C-alpha positions, 0 to 999 in steps of 0.5 A, a space after each residue: 559125767 560119772 561113768 557107771 561101774 563095770 563089774 571089773 571096777 566094782 570088784 577091785 581092791 587096793 594094795 600098796 607096795 614099794 617097788 625097786 627102781 626100774 620095775 614100773 618102767 620094765 612092766 610098762 615096756 612089756 605092756 607097750 610090746 604086747 600092745 604093739 604085737 596085738 593084732 586084730 581083735 586085740 584087747 588093749 592091755 594096761 600095767 594092771 593086767 600084767 600086775 595081775 598076771 604076775 600075782 596069779 603066776 606066783 600064787 599058782 606056783 605056790 599052790 603047785 607046791 613049788 618052794 618060793 624064795 620071797 624077796 625083801 621089799 625095798 625100804 622106800 617111803 614111796 609106795 605104789 598103789 596097785 588096783 587088783 581083783 578082790 579075789 586076787 588080793 585075797 590070794 595075796 593075803 593067803 600067800 603072805 599069811 602062809 609064808 609069814 611075809 608081807 603083802 609087799 614081799 609077795 608083790 615084789 617077788 611076783 613082779 621080779 619073777 614075772 620080769 625075769 621069766 620074760 627077760 625084761 630085767 628092771 633097769 634103775 633110772 640113770 641121772 
């Protein structure tokens, strides 16, 4: 049975970007920590929620006039798909156009700053 679309899922947009090693695991670690700390009435978080928080923070910093040094995305062939709010994707597009960088650079920079601010550095997987 197909579930009806919620307002949130109806307003989602897809954004693809390559991520440096360890970013996915570091974000998931934060998701797990915040869900454990939740408490009564806590709404379960997903990686998508933190991706959106990271992008909103970066856009907010840029709109406040902070100088942003964008990171170059890795030149990997594997890309991760991000499903984010359509309005937020438009904010990513505006930021990319304003600074003359790619959407992927905006995503990588946002996630890197988000993880760094929370002292959760991405650790590359070891073999």
